[in-house]
A tleap script that builds the chain and sets N, CA, C and O, in Angstrom:
source leaprc.protein.ff14SB
mol = sequence {
  NMET THR PHE THR GLU THR PHE ALA GLY GLY
  CYS ARG PRO GLN PRO ARG VAL SER ARG THR
  THR LEU ARG PHE LEU ASP GLY GLU ALA LEU
  THR GLY PHE LEU ALA GLY ALA GLY LEU THR
  VAL ALA GLU ARG TYR GLY ASP TRP ASP ARG
  SER PRO LEU THR ALA ALA SER PRO GLU ILE
  ILE THR VAL ALA ARG PRO THR CHIE
}
set mol.1.N position { -12.258 -1.977 -7.360 }
set mol.1.CA position { -12.331 -0.867 -6.480 }
set mol.1.C position { -13.424 0.050 -7.014 }
set mol.1.O position { -13.453 0.363 -8.204 }
set mol.2.N position { -14.306 0.471 -6.147 }
set mol.2.CA position { -15.365 1.404 -6.522 }
set mol.2.C position { -15.255 2.640 -5.646 }
set mol.2.O position { -15.057 2.541 -4.435 }
set mol.3.N position { -15.384 3.802 -6.269 }
set mol.3.CA position { -15.341 5.045 -5.506 }
set mol.3.C position { -16.292 6.056 -6.116 }
set mol.3.O position { -16.696 5.934 -7.273 }
set mol.4.N position { -16.642 7.056 -5.321 }
set mol.4.CA position { -17.570 8.103 -5.737 }
set mol.4.C position { -16.903 9.455 -5.572 }
set mol.4.O position { -16.244 9.720 -4.566 }
set mol.5.N position { -17.083 10.308 -6.572 }
set mol.5.CA position { -16.595 11.684 -6.514 }
set mol.5.C position { -17.770 12.626 -6.707 }
set mol.5.O position { -18.687 12.336 -7.476 }
set mol.6.N position { -17.742 13.753 -6.008 }
set mol.6.CA position { -18.780 14.765 -6.150 }
set mol.6.C position { -18.146 16.033 -6.695 }
set mol.6.O position { -17.159 16.534 -6.156 }
set mol.7.N position { -18.732 16.548 -7.781 }
set mol.7.CA position { -18.244 17.758 -8.424 }
set mol.7.C position { -19.283 18.858 -8.228 }
set mol.7.O position { -20.463 18.671 -8.526 }
set mol.8.N position { -18.842 19.986 -7.733 }
set mol.8.CA position { -19.748 21.111 -7.510 }
set mol.8.C position { -19.211 22.335 -8.252 }
set mol.8.O position { -18.014 22.441 -8.522 }
set mol.9.N position { -20.115 23.249 -8.572 }
set mol.9.CA position { -19.702 24.482 -9.223 }
set mol.9.C position { -19.952 24.429 -10.720 }
set mol.9.O position { -20.646 23.548 -11.228 }
set mol.10.N position { -19.375 25.383 -11.396 }
set mol.10.CA position { -19.598 25.454 -12.837 }
set mol.10.C position { -20.992 25.964 -13.134 }
set mol.10.O position { -21.549 26.736 -12.354 }
set mol.11.N position { -21.557 25.548 -14.241 }
set mol.11.CA position { -22.866 26.047 -14.655 }
set mol.11.C position { -24.024 25.200 -14.119 }
set mol.11.O position { -25.183 25.508 -14.397 }
set mol.12.N position { -23.736 24.144 -13.359 }
set mol.12.CA position { -24.799 23.305 -12.814 }
set mol.12.C position { -25.160 23.760 -11.402 }
set mol.12.O position { -24.273 23.969 -10.575 }
set mol.13.N position { -26.460 23.915 -11.121 }
set mol.13.CA position { -26.853 24.358 -9.770 }
set mol.13.C position { -26.693 23.244 -8.722 }
set mol.13.O position { -26.470 23.533 -7.547 }
set mol.14.N position { -26.805 21.988 -9.134 }
set mol.14.CA position { -26.693 20.859 -8.218 }
set mol.14.C position { -25.336 20.166 -8.398 }
set mol.14.O position { -24.823 20.103 -9.515 }
set mol.15.N position { -24.753 19.648 -7.316 }
set mol.15.CA position { -23.514 18.873 -7.456 }
set mol.15.C position { -23.739 17.645 -8.329 }
set mol.15.O position { -24.830 17.074 -8.345 }
set mol.16.N position { -22.724 17.255 -9.035 }
set mol.16.CA position { -22.792 16.072 -9.896 }
set mol.16.C position { -21.993 14.958 -9.224 }
set mol.16.O position { -20.849 15.170 -8.821 }
set mol.17.N position { -22.588 13.776 -9.103 }
set mol.17.CA position { -21.953 12.635 -8.458 }
set mol.17.C position { -21.559 11.629 -9.532 }
set mol.17.O position { -22.367 11.257 -10.383 }
set mol.18.N position { -20.315 11.201 -9.475 }
set mol.18.CA position { -19.794 10.233 -10.431 }
set mol.18.C position { -19.311 9.001 -9.674 }
set mol.18.O position { -18.451 9.106 -8.799 }
set mol.19.N position { -19.857 7.845 -10.003 }
set mol.19.CA position { -19.446 6.589 -9.384 }
set mol.19.C position { -18.616 5.818 -10.403 }
set mol.19.O position { -19.046 5.623 -11.540 }
set mol.20.N position { -17.438 5.383 -9.997 }
set mol.20.CA position { -16.511 4.706 -10.892 }
set mol.20.C position { -16.075 3.384 -10.278 }
set mol.20.O position { -15.826 3.293 -9.076 }
set mol.21.N position { -15.986 2.362 -11.122 }
set mol.21.CA position { -15.460 1.070 -10.694 }
set mol.21.C position { -14.249 0.732 -11.556 }
set mol.21.O position { -14.331 0.730 -12.784 }
set mol.22.N position { -13.132 0.449 -10.906 }
set mol.22.CA position { -11.911 0.055 -11.598 }
set mol.22.C position { -11.692 -1.443 -11.416 }
set mol.22.O position { -11.970 -1.998 -10.352 }
set mol.23.N position { -11.201 -2.078 -12.448 }
set mol.23.CA position { -10.911 -3.506 -12.392 }
set mol.23.C position { -9.431 -3.686 -12.674 }
set mol.23.O position { -8.924 -3.194 -13.682 }
set mol.24.N position { -8.743 -4.379 -11.801 }
set mol.24.CA position { -7.317 -4.604 -11.952 }
set mol.24.C position { -7.085 -6.045 -12.382 }
set mol.24.O position { -7.594 -6.975 -11.756 }
set mol.25.N position { -6.325 -6.228 -13.439 }
set mol.25.CA position { -6.044 -7.554 -13.985 }
set mol.25.C position { -4.577 -7.896 -13.821 }
set mol.25.O position { -3.729 -7.004 -13.787 }
set mol.26.N position { -4.271 -9.186 -13.719 }
set mol.26.CA position { -2.872 -9.582 -13.762 }
set mol.26.C position { -2.431 -9.606 -15.228 }
set mol.26.O position { -3.256 -9.473 -16.132 }
set mol.27.N position { -1.140 -9.774 -15.454 }
set mol.27.CA position { -0.598 -9.721 -16.814 }
set mol.27.C position { -1.222 -10.723 -17.755 }
set mol.27.O position { -1.506 -10.395 -18.908 }
set mol.28.N position { -1.442 -11.939 -17.288 }
set mol.28.CA position { -2.011 -12.988 -18.136 }
set mol.28.C position { -3.441 -12.663 -18.557 }
set mol.28.O position { -3.797 -12.824 -19.724 }
set mol.29.N position { -4.256 -12.208 -17.617 }
set mol.29.CA position { -5.638 -11.842 -17.932 }
set mol.29.C position { -5.679 -10.658 -18.884 }
set mol.29.O position { -6.495 -10.628 -19.805 }
set mol.30.N position { -4.798 -9.678 -18.667 }
set mol.30.CA position { -4.744 -8.516 -19.544 }
set mol.30.C position { -4.372 -8.928 -20.969 }
set mol.30.O position { -4.950 -8.426 -21.933 }
set mol.31.N position { -3.406 -9.842 -21.101 }
set mol.31.CA position { -3.015 -10.335 -22.420 }
set mol.31.C position { -4.204 -10.975 -23.127 }
set mol.31.O position { -4.386 -10.787 -24.330 }
set mol.32.N position { -5.010 -11.725 -22.392 }
set mol.32.CA position { -6.200 -12.351 -22.977 }
set mol.32.C position { -7.220 -11.338 -23.460 }
set mol.32.O position { -7.771 -11.487 -24.551 }
set mol.33.N position { -7.479 -10.310 -22.666 }
set mol.33.CA position { -8.420 -9.265 -23.082 }
set mol.33.C position { -7.900 -8.506 -24.304 }
set mol.33.O position { -8.662 -8.187 -25.216 }
set mol.34.N position { -6.604 -8.222 -24.314 }
set mol.34.CA position { -6.015 -7.530 -25.465 }
set mol.34.C position { -6.145 -8.374 -26.728 }
set mol.34.O position { -6.493 -7.855 -27.789 }
set mol.35.N position { -5.870 -9.661 -26.622 }
set mol.35.CA position { -5.998 -10.557 -27.782 }
set mol.35.C position { -7.434 -10.562 -28.301 }
set mol.35.O position { -7.662 -10.562 -29.511 }
set mol.36.N position { -8.391 -10.566 -27.391 }
set mol.36.CA position { -9.794 -10.524 -27.796 }
set mol.36.C position { -10.166 -9.242 -28.512 }
set mol.36.O position { -11.138 -9.209 -29.266 }
set mol.37.N position { -9.400 -8.186 -28.283 }
set mol.37.CA position { -9.635 -6.895 -28.939 }
set mol.37.C position { -8.767 -6.722 -30.188 }
set mol.37.O position { -8.749 -5.649 -30.791 }
set mol.38.N position { -8.046 -7.785 -30.576 }
set mol.38.CA position { -7.211 -7.703 -31.771 }
set mol.38.C position { -5.863 -7.040 -31.535 }
set mol.38.O position { -5.251 -6.515 -32.465 }
set mol.39.N position { -5.398 -7.066 -30.282 }
set mol.39.CA position { -4.116 -6.445 -29.938 }
set mol.39.C position { -3.158 -7.492 -29.390 }
set mol.39.O position { -3.584 -8.531 -28.884 }
set mol.40.N position { -1.873 -7.216 -29.494 }
set mol.40.CA position { -0.844 -8.080 -28.935 }
set mol.40.C position { 0.107 -7.240 -28.086 }
set mol.40.O position { 0.306 -6.056 -28.357 }
set mol.41.N position { 0.683 -7.844 -27.076 }
set mol.41.CA position { 1.605 -7.131 -26.190 }
set mol.41.C position { 2.930 -6.922 -26.920 }
set mol.41.O position { 3.565 -7.880 -27.360 }
set mol.42.N position { 3.332 -5.676 -27.041 }
set mol.42.CA position { 4.620 -5.344 -27.665 }
set mol.42.C position { 5.706 -5.202 -26.602 }
set mol.42.O position { 6.843 -5.623 -26.813 }
set mol.43.N position { 5.359 -4.614 -25.468 }
set mol.43.CA position { 6.298 -4.414 -24.364 }
set mol.43.C position { 5.526 -4.439 -23.060 }
set mol.43.O position { 4.336 -4.123 -23.031 }
set mol.44.N position { 6.189 -4.807 -21.995 }
set mol.44.CA position { 5.559 -4.805 -20.678 }
set mol.44.C position { 6.618 -4.428 -19.654 }
set mol.44.O position { 7.735 -4.946 -19.677 }
set mol.45.N position { 6.248 -3.510 -18.745 }
set mol.45.CA position { 7.161 -3.010 -17.716 }
set mol.45.C position { 6.523 -3.140 -16.342 }
set mol.45.O position { 5.308 -3.292 -16.214 }
set mol.46.N position { 7.359 -3.079 -15.327 }
set mol.46.CA position { 6.885 -3.180 -13.951 }
set mol.46.C position { 6.654 -1.853 -13.273 }
set mol.46.O position { 6.145 -1.809 -12.153 }
set mol.47.N position { 7.025 -0.755 -13.940 }
set mol.47.CA position { 6.804 0.580 -13.395 }
set mol.47.C position { 6.992 1.588 -14.522 }
set mol.47.O position { 7.406 1.226 -15.623 }
set mol.48.N position { 6.688 2.843 -14.247 }
set mol.48.CA position { 6.741 3.879 -15.281 }
set mol.48.C position { 8.169 4.205 -15.720 }
set mol.48.O position { 8.362 4.888 -16.726 }
set mol.49.N position { 9.166 3.728 -14.984 }
set mol.49.CA position { 10.556 3.951 -15.382 }
set mol.49.C position { 11.053 2.881 -16.360 }
set mol.49.O position { 12.240 2.830 -16.681 }
set mol.50.N position { 10.143 2.034 -16.826 }
set mol.50.CA position { 10.415 0.941 -17.774 }
set mol.50.C position { 11.260 -0.177 -17.176 }
set mol.50.O position { 11.951 -0.891 -17.903 }
set mol.51.N position { 11.207 -0.331 -15.869 }
set mol.51.CA position { 11.905 -1.438 -15.232 }
set mol.51.C position { 11.173 -2.740 -15.557 }
set mol.51.O position { 9.980 -2.715 -15.861 }
set mol.52.N position { 11.875 -3.881 -15.496 }
set mol.52.CA position { 11.250 -5.165 -15.839 }
set mol.52.C position { 10.072 -5.500 -14.920 }
set mol.52.O position { 10.055 -5.116 -13.751 }
set mol.53.N position { 9.104 -6.210 -15.457 }
set mol.53.CA position { 7.950 -6.657 -14.681 }
set mol.53.C position { 8.357 -7.868 -13.850 }
set mol.53.O position { 8.845 -8.860 -14.393 }
set mol.54.N position { 8.159 -7.791 -12.547 }
set mol.54.CA position { 8.424 -8.898 -11.627 }
set mol.54.C position { 7.223 -9.055 -10.706 }
set mol.54.O position { 6.297 -8.245 -10.738 }
set mol.55.N position { 7.243 -10.093 -9.889 }
set mol.55.CA position { 6.150 -10.317 -8.935 }
set mol.55.C position { 6.041 -9.180 -7.927 }
set mol.55.O position { 4.971 -8.959 -7.358 }
set mol.56.N position { 7.132 -8.458 -7.699 }
set mol.56.CA position { 7.126 -7.354 -6.731 }
set mol.56.C position { 6.865 -5.989 -7.365 }
set mol.56.O position { 6.857 -4.978 -6.663 }
set mol.57.N position { 6.652 -5.945 -8.674 }
set mol.57.CA position { 6.444 -4.668 -9.368 }
set mol.57.C position { 5.179 -3.980 -8.883 }
set mol.57.O position { 4.165 -4.638 -8.648 }
set mol.58.N position { 5.228 -2.648 -8.729 }
set mol.58.CA position { 4.044 -1.929 -8.268 }
set mol.58.C position { 2.995 -1.711 -9.358 }
set mol.58.O position { 1.839 -1.418 -9.054 }
set mol.59.N position { 3.385 -1.851 -10.609 }
set mol.59.CA position { 2.485 -1.585 -11.737 }
set mol.59.C position { 2.663 -2.646 -12.815 }
set mol.59.O position { 3.641 -3.393 -12.809 }
set mol.60.N position { 1.717 -2.703 -13.733 }
set mol.60.CA position { 1.880 -3.458 -14.981 }
set mol.60.C position { 1.637 -2.453 -16.094 }
set mol.60.O position { 0.494 -2.109 -16.393 }
set mol.61.N position { 2.718 -1.986 -16.704 }
set mol.61.CA position { 2.634 -1.042 -17.801 }
set mol.61.C position { 2.728 -1.828 -19.094 }
set mol.61.O position { 3.741 -2.484 -19.337 }
set mol.62.N position { 1.709 -1.780 -19.925 }
set mol.62.CA position { 1.651 -2.588 -21.131 }
set mol.62.C position { 1.550 -1.710 -22.366 }
set mol.62.O position { 0.726 -0.798 -22.427 }
set mol.63.N position { 2.387 -1.990 -23.338 }
set mol.63.CA position { 2.314 -1.341 -24.640 }
set mol.63.C position { 1.769 -2.392 -25.596 }
set mol.63.O position { 2.361 -3.460 -25.747 }
set mol.64.N position { 0.648 -2.099 -26.241 }
set mol.64.CA position { 0.004 -3.065 -27.131 }
set mol.64.C position { -0.076 -2.496 -28.543 }
set mol.64.O position { -0.167 -1.286 -28.752 }
set mol.65.N position { -0.040 -3.412 -29.499 }
set mol.65.CA position { -0.123 -3.037 -30.920 }
set mol.65.C position { -1.169 -3.931 -31.599 }
set mol.65.O position { -1.466 -5.023 -31.115 }
set mol.66.N position { -1.719 -3.465 -32.712 }
set mol.66.CA position { -2.666 -4.308 -33.452 }
set mol.66.C position { -2.019 -5.612 -33.887 }
set mol.66.O position { -0.859 -5.633 -34.301 }
set mol.67.N position { -2.769 -6.690 -33.792 }
set mol.67.CA position { -2.300 -7.991 -34.269 }
set mol.67.C position { -2.345 -7.989 -35.798 }
set mol.67.O position { -3.329 -7.560 -36.401 }
set mol.68.N position { -1.279 -8.468 -36.406 }
set mol.68.CA position { -1.226 -8.481 -37.886 }
set mol.68.C position { -1.665 -9.787 -38.439 }
set mol.68.O position { -1.681 -9.967 -39.657 }
savepdb mol mol.pdb
quit
């Protein structure tokens, strides 16, 4: 997903435009990226209330720790 935000005001005379791209990964891909960064999955939830991760979960909340 890519989106653009425009910020105006403050000490800048011209508006500042910020373009951001977000990348969403599934749990398996995220685990691979974390491993490549020296991290391991400690916990994983399906929402911010710490409910279990299922195929219908609205989120993937991951708690990662350094690999020992």
